[in-house]
N, C-alpha and C positions, 0 to 999 in steps of 0.2 A: 631296507625297510621303506625308504622314500619311494622307490620304484613301485613296490607293491601297493603303497597307499595311493599313489597317483593312478595306477591302473584300476584299482578298486573304485576310487572316486569317479573316474571316467565311466566305468561300467554303470555305476548308480545313476549318474547324470543321464546317460543314454536311456536307461530303463524307465526313468521317471519323467524327464523333461522333454525328450524327443517326441513321445506320443502326443503330448499336449500341443506341441508346436505344429506337428505334421498331420494330425488326424483330420480328414476331410479337406485337405489342402486343395485349393482350386487348380494350382499348377499341375498337380498329379493327374487330374481329370483331363487336362489338356495334353499331357504327355504320359499316358498310362505305363508305357514300358519303362520310362525313367523312374516313375513312382515305384514300380515293382522292384527295380534294382535298388533304389534308396532304402526301402523297407528291409530288403534282404541284407544289404550291407550293414545297416544299423544293428540288426539281430546278430550277424556274424561278428561284428566288432565288439558288441557287448559280451558275447560268449567268449571270444578270444581274450578280452581284457580280464575277465574273471578267472579263466584258466591260467593265464600268464601271471596274474597277481598271486595265485596260489603257489606256482612254481618259483616265483621270485622270493617268497617267504621261505620256501623249502631249501633252495639251492643258492648258496652265496656266489658272488662273482669273485674271481681271482685274477691277479695280474698275470700276464702271459709271459712265459719264459721260452727261449729258443730250444731248450733241452727238454725232451719229453719226460724224462725221469723227474726233473725239477718241477715241471708243470704239474705232474701227478702229485708230487710232494706238496706243492702249494695248494692243490685242490683238497687233499686230505687234511692239511692244517686248517684250511678255511672251514671245512665241515666240522672239524673238531672244535674250533673256536666258536662256531655258531651254536653247537649243541652242548657245549660245556656248561653253560648257565641255564637255569630253569626257564628264564624268559626266552632265550634263544630256542630252546627245545620246544617250548610251547608254541612259539611263532612258527617254527618249522613244521610241527605236527598240524597246526591249524591250516597252514598253506597246503600241505599234502592232502588233507581232508577236503578242502575247498576244491582243489583242482580235480581230484579223483571223483568227488561227488558230482561235480558238474558234468564231467566227461561220461561217467557211468550212467547218470540219469538220461543224458541225451542219447547214448547208445542204446539203453534199454527201451526208451520210448520210440526211437527210430526203428529198432528191430520189431517191436510189437506192431507198429503202424504198417511196416512193409508186409508182414505176415497177414495182417487183417485185410489190407488192400488187395493183396494177391489172391486171398481166398474169396473175397467178395466179387472180384472181377471174374475169376474162374467160374464161380457159381452163376453169375449173370450171363456169361458167354454161353454156358450150357443151356440156359433158358432160351437165349436168343436162337441158338442152333435148333431148338425144338419147335419154337412157336413163330419164329421170324422167317422171312423169305428174302433171299438175296436179290438185289436189283443191280445187275452188273453195269447197266447204262449209267446210273447215277452214282454207283459205288457205295450204296447204302444197304442197310437191312431194314425191311419194311415190316412193321407190326400192325396187325389188324386191330385198330382201336379208334373209337370215334373222337376221343379227346386229342386235340392238336398238341403234339409234343415232338421235340427233336433234341437229341443229346448224342454225345460221343463217349465211348468206352475206351479210355486211353490204355497205353501199354504196348507190349510186343505184339499181341494179337488184337489190334485196335479195331473198333467197329464204330460206324456212324449210323445211328438209328433214327428213323422217322416213322411216325404213325400215319395210317391212312387218313385220319382226321386232319393232320397237317397237310398232307398232299392235296386234300380237297380245299383247304382254307387258303393255301398259298398259290399265287400265280408263279410263272416261271422265274421272273426276276427276284421275287421274294424268296423262293426256294433256293435260288443261287446264293442269296445273301445268307440264309440260314446255314447252308452247307459250307460257305466260306468261313463263317463264324466257327463252326465245329472243326474245320480243317486247321484253322489257326491254333486252336487249343492243342491239337495233336502235333503240329509242326514245331511249335515253340515249347513243347513239353510243359504246359501249364500244370499238368497233373503233378509233376515232380516239384514244381515251385510251391504248389499248395500243400503237398505232402510234407515238405520241410517246414513250412510255416505252421502247419498243424502240429507237427512233432514238437517244436519249441513251445507252442502255446500249451500243449498238454504236459510237457515236461516241467514248465514253470508257469503254471496257470495263474499265480498271483502277481506275476511281473507284468506291469501295464504294457511295456514295449511289445512283448511276444503276443499277448492277448489281442492287442489292437492291430498289430501287424497282420495277424491271421485274417481279421475282418477286412482290413484295407486291401490286402493282396487279393483276397477272393473277389472283391469288388473291381479291382483294377484289371485283373486278367480278363474279366468279362468285357470291360470297356476296351481293352486292347483288341480283343476279337471283334468287337463291334466296329472299331475303326477300320480294320482290314476288310471287313464285309462292306462297309460304307464306301471304301475306295473302289471296290468292284461294282457294286450295285447302286450306289447313291445313298445318301443319308436318310432321306424320307422313305425310300423303299425298305431300307434296313429297319427303320423304326416301325414301319407297318408290319414287317415280318415278325419282329420281336413281340409286338402286341398280339399277333395271331397265336403265338405259341407260349405266351407268358404264363398262362394258367396250367400248362401241362405238368403232370406229375412225372418225376424222373427219379431213378435210383440215386441214393446218396453217393455211390462210388463213381458216378458219371459227372461230366461237365455239360451243362445244358444252356441253350440259348435263352431260355426264359428264366424263371426263378424269381426270388423275392426282390432282387435289385432291378428288375426289368423296367418298372415305371420310371425310376430315376434315370436309367440309361436311355430310355426313349426320349425323355425330356432333354437330355444332353444332346442327342442326335438332332432333334428338331431345332434347338436353339443354336446349334452350330458355332460354338466358340472357336476362335482361331487357335491353331496349335502353337505351342511354344516355339520361339525362334531358335535357330541353331546355336546362337550365342548363349542363350539361357540354358539350353540342353547341355552344352559343353560345360558351362559353369556348374550346373547341377551334377554332372558326371565327375567333375574335378572335386567337388565337395564330398561326394560319396567315396572317391578314392582316398581322399585325405582322412575321412572318418575311419576307413578300414585300415589305413596305414598307421594311425596314431599308436595303437598298442604295440605294434612291431617296432616303431621308432623309439618308444619309451624304453622298451627292453633292449633294443639294439644299440641305443646310444652308449650306455655304460660298457657294453660288450665291445663295441667298436673302439672306444677309448682305451680299453684294456689291451687290445691287440697292438696298440702303438707303443706299449711299454715292453721292451725286450731286454730283460736282464735276468741274472741268476739270483734266486732268493738268498738273502744273507741277513745277518743281524738277528733281531728278535722276531718271534712269530708275528707280532703286531705289525712289523715292518714288511713282512713277506706277503701278507694277504690283505685284501680289502673286501669288505662285505657290501652287498647292495644297500644303497641308501635311498 
């Protein structure tokens, strides 16, 4: 019971306290890729903690015996002892419901999101094949439209799309910055990162961590793409390119260089804050790894201790089994 309580409390703390501490953090804008990883790790850790808490309530821990038959006997006795009392049965049932509900909800929302995204991308590709024209030199699909816009359609049959209005508005360096931005989205699979964040946000819409993580990750993937483009074309050139295409309308299923966050990203590029040092990035990565490992260590601690006890069960049933505490 103690293990389950610790895991559940840890999940609650992550879901409520972490978003307040990390939302809009300045260090994340200086190291967007690390920020994306941190938000993903926090979501995965909270999800894992909730599922493992349910399993900890459902399945008791037994001491390990060298004999397989005796080990199975100990497992059966532990389960019998757990579910013999009304309280134990209720706790086990609640744990099973919690774990299965979390896993089932995530699986359902993930499946629905994948089907929707696949359908929308396929429909948009068909439209592009009909109304767009390929530009093999630039490796893009050109749409005849006066509004400056640029976006990429990720996935297996990826497309980078740019309008004739954008081609007229951008010079060669600015166009290279926009294309580098879109290629970064494709190369680093930002679509998959966003899809997973959106899945958790829709599966648990009232949980602050998942709702805020979706917003933050959507902002940070654009900043990450901006940084790659700035390395190639310069910060001011990239900022000017973003301003040129900021107002362009793009499909919801695409990743665009403009969008609602463009103004803040342009200001970030112009102000040119120094990136995080390698030491701080290493420290942040270590903290993220610890946050992800905590639920596994909480569960693995009693299990590892149990493996050190190698004896045949004897005496009373209470002496033969131990339950999770």
